[in-house]
N, C-alpha and C positions, 0 to 999 in steps of 0.2 A: 260755143265751143271754146275751150281753153287749150291753147297750144303752148307747150313749155320746152325750153332748152336751158338746162341748169348745169352749172359747174358744181360738182359734188365735193364733199369734204376730202375724198380720196385724192382728187386733183390738187386741192388747196394745200394738202400736206406735202406735196412734192417740193423739194428744194428748188428745182428749176422754175416752178410756177411762182414760188415765193420771191425769187430774184427778178422775175419779169413783171409781176403785178403786186400792187398793194391791195390787200383785201382784209376786211375785219376778221379778227380771230375768234369772235363769238358768233353764235347762231349758225354754225356750219351744220350741214346735214348730209347723210348718205342718200343714195338713190332710194333705198328701202324706206327710210324715214320720210322723205318727201312724198312718196307714193302713199304711205300710210296716213299722212296728214290730210290728203285731198278729200276723203269722205267726210271729215269733220267740218269741211267748208261747203258741203253739198255737191261735191264733184265726184263723178264716177269715171274711173280711168277706162278709156277705150283701147289704148295701146301705149306701150312704153318700151324703150330699150336703152342700153348704155353703149357708149363708144369709148374707144381708147382706154381699155382696161378699167372701165368704170368711172372714168374722169368726168364724163358728161352724160346727163340723162335727158332724153328727148321723148316726147309723147304728146298725147291728147287726152282730154277729159271733157265730159259734158256735165252741165248742171242737171242734178236730179230733179225731176218734176214730181211734185206731190200730187196725190189724187184728189186733194181738196176735201177729203172725208176725214 
C-alpha cells in the first residue's frame, strides 16, 4: 500500500507559502496530475481527497497485481 500526503502546485503558488518555505519551482503538480501519474507506476488509487482548498492531497493506492498471463 502506498499512502501519500502531498503539497500541490496550488499551495506552492500562494505568496504566504512562498514566504514560509523554500521549495523548487520546477516539477510542481496539481492533485489531478499526481493522481493521473500513479497508474503509470503500477498503482491503483483506492481513495484520495484534497484539503485546504486543494493545497494538500491525501490518499492511498495499491500496487496492481498482474495475473501472470
